[in-house]
N, C-alpha and C positions, 0 to 999 in steps of 0.2 A: 842903337835903336833910339829913336827920338820919342819924346813924351807923347806925341800924337799917335805913335804906333802901339802904345800900350792898350791892352784890352779894356774896354769900358764896362763898368758894372751894369748889369741888367737893370732896367727901370724897376723900381719897387712896385709891388702889387698893391693896389688900393685896398685899404682895410675897411670892410663893411661896418657900418654903424650898428650899435646894439639895438635890437628891436624892443628893448625895455620901454614900457609906457609909464612906469612908476606906479602901476596898479598891481602890486604883488599879492595875489590871492590864489593859493593853490586849490584846485578842485580835488576834494578827497577821493572821488570816484576815478577820475582819469589821471590824477597826479600831474596835471598840466596847469600852468599859470593861466588864469582867466584873462589876464591883461595882454601878455605877449604870446601866449600859446606854447611857450617852451616847457620842456620837462625840467625837473630839478637838475639832472645831469647836464643838460644843455646850458642852463643858467650858470651852474658852477664852473663849467669848463670854457665858457665864452672867451674870457680874456687870455687864456693860454692857447686857444685854438688858432690854427693858421687861417689866413684869409680864405683859402679854398674850403676849409672846414666850416667857416662862418657862412660862406655862400651856400653850402650844403644844408646847414641849419635853416637859413632863410628860405631855401626852396621847400624844405619840409613844412615850415610854418605856413607858407603860401598854400600848400596842399591841405593842411589842417584847416586853414581859414576857409578854403573853398568847400570843404566837406561839412562845415557848420550849417545847421538849418538856417534858413532865411529869417531875419528878425523883422517883426511887424512894426 
């Protein structure tokens, strides 16, 4: 078997960037960060999460953001 016949590794999945805005202020009523809209669990687990899990978090953040009342 030649070197070119060896299976090639799958291209690595891009890692989503953290949504952290550096405005860490937890809302006591919702327990969600007022800056990035993540829960404490989402913040704590971000760096251990897989790229797919990070995309799922980002999708939830988009839904949370869309559900916020319009700002004047």
